[in-house]
Backbone as numpy.savetxt, mean C-alpha at the origin, in Angstrom:
# Nx Ny Nz CAx CAy CAz Cx Cy Cz
-7.07 -3.82 12.34 -5.62 -3.83 12.35 -5.12 -4.44 11.05
-4.09 -3.82 10.51 -3.57 -4.33 9.25 -2.59 -5.48 9.48
-2.64 -6.41 8.58 -1.71 -7.53 8.59 -0.58 -7.18 7.62
0.65 -7.25 8.09 1.81 -6.91 7.27 2.64 -8.16 7.06
2.82 -8.54 5.80 3.68 -9.67 5.45 4.80 -9.15 4.57
6.01 -9.63 4.82 7.17 -9.21 4.04 7.83 -10.43 3.42
8.19 -10.31 2.15 8.85 -11.42 1.45 9.84 -10.85 0.45
10.97 -11.52 0.33 11.95 -11.12 -0.66 11.83 -12.03 -1.87
11.66 -11.40 -3.04 11.55 -12.14 -4.30 12.63 -11.60 -5.21
13.69 -12.36 -5.36 14.81 -11.90 -6.18 15.42 -10.65 -5.58
15.48 -9.58 -6.37 16.03 -8.31 -5.93 14.98 -7.40 -5.30
13.74 -7.87 -5.18 12.65 -7.05 -4.66 12.25 -7.50 -3.26
11.91 -6.53 -2.45 11.30 -6.80 -1.16 9.84 -6.37 -1.28
8.92 -7.31 -1.09 7.50 -7.06 -1.23 6.86 -7.01 0.15
6.12 -5.94 0.41 5.35 -5.80 1.63 3.88 -5.92 1.24
3.17 -6.87 1.81 1.75 -7.08 1.52 0.93 -6.63 2.71
-0.01 -5.70 2.48 -0.92 -5.24 3.52 -2.30 -5.83 3.28
-2.89 -6.37 4.33 -4.22 -6.96 4.25 -5.03 -6.52 5.46
-6.34 -6.44 5.29 -7.25 -6.15 6.40 -7.52 -4.68 6.62
-6.50 -3.84 6.57 -6.68 -2.42 6.76 -5.48 -1.68 6.19
-5.57 -0.36 6.12 -4.48 0.46 5.61 -4.28 1.60 6.59
-3.14 1.60 7.27 -2.83 2.62 8.26 -1.39 3.05 8.05
-1.23 4.21 7.41 0.12 4.71 7.11 0.87 5.08 8.37
0.17 5.30 9.48 0.80 5.68 10.74 1.28 4.47 11.54
1.04 3.26 11.06 1.44 2.05 11.77 2.96 2.03 11.91
3.43 1.93 13.15 4.87 1.97 13.41 5.62 0.81 12.77
4.97 -0.34 12.66 5.62 -1.49 12.01 5.90 -1.17 10.55
4.95 -0.52 9.90 5.11 -0.16 8.49 6.15 0.95 8.34
6.11 1.94 9.21 7.07 3.04 9.15 8.51 2.56 9.29
8.74 1.58 10.16 10.10 1.05 10.34 10.66 0.45 9.06
9.80 -0.12 8.23 10.26 -0.72 6.98 10.77 0.35 6.01
10.19 1.56 6.09 10.61 2.63 5.20 11.73 3.47 5.80
11.82 3.54 7.13 12.89 4.30 7.78 14.22 3.58 7.63
14.19 2.26 7.70 15.41 1.46 7.51 15.45 1.01 6.06
15.99 1.86 5.18 15.95 1.52 3.76 16.76 0.28 3.43
16.30 -0.41 2.40 17.02 -1.58 1.92 18.23 -1.11 1.10
19.15 -2.01 0.83 20.28 -1.63 -0.02 19.81 -1.05 -1.35
20.63 -0.23 -1.95 20.25 0.50 -3.17 19.84 -0.42 -4.31
20.35 -1.64 -4.34 20.03 -2.54 -5.44 18.73 -3.30 -5.22
18.05 -3.09 -4.08 16.80 -3.78 -3.81 15.62 -2.82 -3.95
14.61 -3.25 -4.68 13.39 -2.46 -4.85 12.41 -2.82 -3.75
11.79 -1.81 -3.16 10.81 -2.02 -2.11 9.41 -1.79 -2.69
8.60 -2.83 -2.72 7.26 -2.74 -3.27 6.21 -2.91 -2.19
5.16 -2.11 -2.25 4.08 -2.19 -1.29 2.82 -2.63 -2.03
2.36 -3.84 -1.74 1.16 -4.38 -2.36 0.04 -4.31 -1.35
-1.12 -3.79 -1.76 -2.25 -3.62 -0.85 -3.43 -4.42 -1.39
-3.90 -5.37 -0.59 -5.06 -6.18 -0.95 -6.31 -5.38 -0.59
-7.00 -4.88 -1.60 -8.15 -3.99 -1.39 -9.48 -4.74 -1.24
-9.44 -6.06 -1.24 -10.69 -6.83 -1.21 -11.45 -6.69 0.11
-10.76 -6.41 1.19 -11.46 -6.32 2.48 -10.84 -5.24 3.38
-10.59 -4.07 2.83 -10.00 -3.01 3.63 -11.04 -2.39 4.57
-10.77 -2.43 5.85 -11.69 -1.88 6.84 -11.74 -0.36 6.78
-10.63 0.30 6.41 -10.61 1.76 6.43 -11.57 2.36 5.41
-11.81 1.67 4.30 -12.76 2.18 3.31 -14.17 2.11 3.88
-14.49 1.01 4.56 -15.82 0.86 5.15 -16.04 1.83 6.31
-14.99 2.07 7.09 -15.11 2.90 8.29 -14.98 4.39 8.00
-13.94 4.77 7.22 -13.62 6.19 7.03 -13.90 6.72 5.63
-14.14 5.84 4.67 -14.46 6.26 3.31 -13.27 6.28 2.37
-13.58 6.53 1.11 -12.59 6.48 0.04 -11.58 7.61 0.16
-12.02 8.79 0.61 -11.08 9.92 0.73 -9.97 9.61 1.72
-10.31 8.96 2.81 -9.29 8.55 3.79 -8.33 7.55 3.15
-8.87 6.60 2.40 -8.05 5.61 1.71 -7.06 6.29 0.77
-7.55 7.26 -0.02 -6.69 7.98 -0.96 -5.61 8.75 -0.19
-5.97 9.38 0.91 -4.97 10.13 1.68 -3.90 9.20 2.24
-4.29 8.00 2.66 -3.31 7.03 3.15 -2.36 6.60 2.03
-2.90 6.42 0.83 -2.06 6.08 -0.32 -1.06 7.19 -0.61
-1.52 8.44 -0.54 -0.64 9.58 -0.81 0.45 9.71 0.24
0.13 9.43 1.50 1.14 9.45 2.56 2.20 8.38 2.29
1.74 7.18 1.96 2.68 6.10 1.67 3.54 6.41 0.45
2.94 7.01 -0.56 3.69 7.39 -1.76 4.75 8.43 -1.42
4.42 9.38 -0.54 5.39 10.40 -0.15 6.55 9.80 0.65
6.33 8.63 1.26 7.39 7.93 1.99 8.28 7.15 1.03
7.94 7.14 -0.25 8.76 6.45 -1.24 8.27 5.07 -1.61
7.04 4.75 -1.25 6.50 3.42 -1.54 6.18 3.27 -3.02
6.53 2.12 -3.58 6.13 1.73 -4.93 4.87 0.88 -4.74
3.70 1.49 -4.91 2.43 0.90 -4.51 1.76 0.16 -5.67
1.26 -1.02 -5.34 0.44 -1.79 -6.28 -0.83 -2.23 -5.54
-1.98 -1.89 -6.10 -3.25 -2.26 -5.49 -3.75 -3.56 -6.11
-4.15 -4.48 -5.26 -4.66 -5.78 -5.69 -6.15 -5.85 -5.41
-6.91 -6.42 -6.33 -8.35 -6.64 -6.18 -9.11 -5.36 -5.84
-8.90 -4.34 -6.66 -9.58 -3.06 -6.48 -10.97 -3.15 -7.08
-11.98 -2.76 -6.33 -13.34 -2.74 -6.84 -13.51 -1.66 -7.89
-14.46 -1.86 -8.80 -14.69 -0.90 -9.88 -15.02 0.48 -9.36
-15.77 0.56 -8.25 -16.16 1.85 -7.72 -14.99 2.63 -7.15
-13.96 1.94 -6.68 -12.80 2.62 -6.12 -11.70 2.87 -7.16
-11.77 2.15 -8.25 -10.76 2.27 -9.29 -10.69 3.71 -9.82
-11.83 4.31 -10.10 -11.86 5.67 -10.64 -11.28 6.67 -9.65
-11.55 6.48 -8.38 -11.02 7.39 -7.36 -9.51 7.27 -7.23
-8.98 6.09 -7.44 -7.55 5.86 -7.27 -6.73 6.32 -8.48
-7.39 6.59 -9.58 -6.67 7.02 -10.79 -5.94 8.33 -10.55
-6.44 9.15 -9.62 -5.77 10.42 -9.33 -4.35 10.21 -8.82
-4.06 9.03 -8.31 -2.70 8.69 -7.84 -2.02 7.91 -8.97
-1.65 8.58 -10.00 -1.14 7.93 -11.22 0.04 7.01 -10.99
0.73 7.18 -9.90 1.90 6.35 -9.64 1.53 4.95 -9.17
0.25 4.69 -8.92 -0.20 3.42 -8.40 -0.59 2.50 -9.53
-0.05 1.26 -9.50 -0.39 0.28 -10.53 -1.47 -0.63 -9.98
-2.35 -1.04 -10.86 -3.46 -1.91 -10.48 -3.23 -3.31 -11.01
-3.61 -4.28 -10.21 -3.55 -5.68 -10.64 -4.92 -6.29 -10.43
-5.30 -7.23 -11.29 -6.63 -7.85 -11.14 -6.74 -8.66 -9.87
């Protein structure tokens, strides 16, 4: 199960996902269905250090989840991406990587 934390930093609303990545999670969907005011940026940060979906379903599933979230309008930033997954994630050019 993914852990979802939300925090407002200045004009940005940051959503941090940890533990797993499930684009179908209703808690996550509600955050995108109820858009923030136009002057607030919604950022989705994903901690990749211990994602269960990569271990269980593989990298292709992970990439498809990223693409679903991107299609929902998420501004995605991946945190602690392993070297082996970095090359696979490059196909989603809209995703920024952080060390």
